[in-house]
SELUMZA-83727 format. One record per residue (C-alpha): x, z, y; residue number from 1. Coordinates in nm, 3 decimals. Example, Ala and Ser with C-alpha at 12.3 -4.5 7.8 and 13.67 -1.06 7.14 Angstrom:
2
node px 1.230 pz 0.780 py -0.450 roro 1;
node px 1.367 pz 0.714 py -0.106 roro 2;
end
This chain:
72
node px -8.423 pz 14.736 py -0.034 roro 1;
node px -8.278 pz 14.404 py 0.082 roro 2;
node px -8.093 pz 14.151 py -0.129 roro 3;
node px -7.717 pz 14.140 py -0.124 roro 4;
node px -7.464 pz 13.924 py -0.308 roro 5;
node px -7.248 pz 14.134 py -0.541 roro 6;
node px -7.015 pz 13.848 py -0.644 roro 7;
node px -7.146 pz 13.827 py -1.003 roro 8;
node px -7.278 pz 13.477 py -0.933 roro 9;
node px -6.924 pz 13.333 py -0.929 roro 10;
node px -6.910 pz 13.383 py -1.309 roro 11;
node px -7.226 pz 13.173 py -1.357 roro 12;
node px -7.143 pz 12.909 py -1.093 roro 13;
node px -7.165 pz 12.543 py -1.202 roro 14;
node px -6.916 pz 12.279 py -1.093 roro 15;
node px -6.905 pz 11.896 py -1.084 roro 16;
node px -7.267 pz 11.778 py -1.098 roro 17;
node px -7.391 pz 11.501 py -0.864 roro 18;
node px -7.613 pz 11.638 py -0.588 roro 19;
node px -7.907 pz 11.413 py -0.662 roro 20;
node px -7.919 pz 11.518 py -1.029 roro 21;
node px -7.878 pz 11.895 py -1.016 roro 22;
node px -8.245 pz 11.982 py -1.067 roro 23;
node px -8.276 pz 11.715 py -1.338 roro 24;
node px -7.991 pz 11.883 py -1.531 roro 25;
node px -8.189 pz 12.209 py -1.523 roro 26;
node px -7.972 pz 12.384 py -1.267 roro 27;
node px -8.123 pz 12.638 py -1.030 roro 28;
node px -8.019 pz 12.729 py -0.676 roro 29;
node px -7.985 pz 13.075 py -0.527 roro 30;
node px -8.051 pz 13.045 py -0.156 roro 31;
node px -7.905 pz 13.387 py -0.084 roro 32;
node px -7.573 pz 13.348 py -0.271 roro 33;
node px -7.562 pz 12.973 py -0.194 roro 34;
node px -7.459 pz 12.872 py -0.548 roro 35;
node px -7.596 pz 12.652 py -0.827 roro 36;
node px -7.654 pz 12.840 py -1.153 roro 37;
node px -7.707 pz 12.728 py -1.512 roro 38;
node px -7.935 pz 13.002 py -1.639 roro 39;
node px -8.273 pz 13.044 py -1.803 roro 40;
node px -8.352 pz 13.345 py -1.584 roro 41;
node px -8.606 pz 13.329 py -1.303 roro 42;
node px -8.399 pz 13.554 py -1.077 roro 43;
node px -8.035 pz 13.541 py -0.970 roro 44;
node px -7.821 pz 13.776 py -1.185 roro 45;
node px -7.630 pz 13.876 py -0.872 roro 46;
node px -7.882 pz 13.948 py -0.596 roro 47;
node px -8.212 pz 13.936 py -0.793 roro 48;
node px -8.368 pz 13.676 py -0.558 roro 49;
node px -8.601 pz 13.414 py -0.710 roro 50;
node px -8.411 pz 13.094 py -0.790 roro 51;
node px -8.522 pz 12.753 py -0.659 roro 52;
node px -8.610 pz 12.505 py -0.932 roro 53;
node px -8.743 pz 12.219 py -0.716 roro 54;
node px -8.601 pz 12.027 py -0.424 roro 55;
node px -8.727 pz 12.123 py -0.080 roro 56;
node px -8.690 pz 11.762 py 0.033 roro 57;
node px -8.990 pz 11.559 py -0.087 roro 58;
node px -8.813 pz 11.227 py -0.023 roro 59;
node px -8.550 pz 11.304 py -0.286 roro 60;
node px -8.800 pz 11.412 py -0.550 roro 61;
node px -8.801 pz 11.144 py -0.814 roro 62;
node px -9.140 pz 11.052 py -0.954 roro 63;
node px -9.179 pz 10.851 py -1.268 roro 64;
node px -9.452 pz 10.593 py -1.240 roro 65;
node px -9.580 pz 10.390 py -1.531 roro 66;
node px -9.592 pz 10.017 py -1.461 roro 67;
node px -9.940 pz 9.869 py -1.450 roro 68;
node px -10.036 pz 9.681 py -1.763 roro 69;
node px -10.165 pz 9.326 py -1.733 roro 70;
node px -10.526 pz 9.289 py -1.839 roro 71;
node px -10.574 pz 8.993 py -2.072 roro 72;
end
């Protein structure tokens, strides 16, 4: 059985979050329905596809580096 969007995702759709911060705010993306969701579920409530939790673009992934400490 293939996935299909049933329109339920429009109830869970999130608005007004900057693109670069969506994953940092804990939002998840459904590639099939093409919406951002604010849910704790692993799968989309609409089409049951697995939600993306990480950016596909490695350049935009923000890494936190600790500054080197000066040896005395």
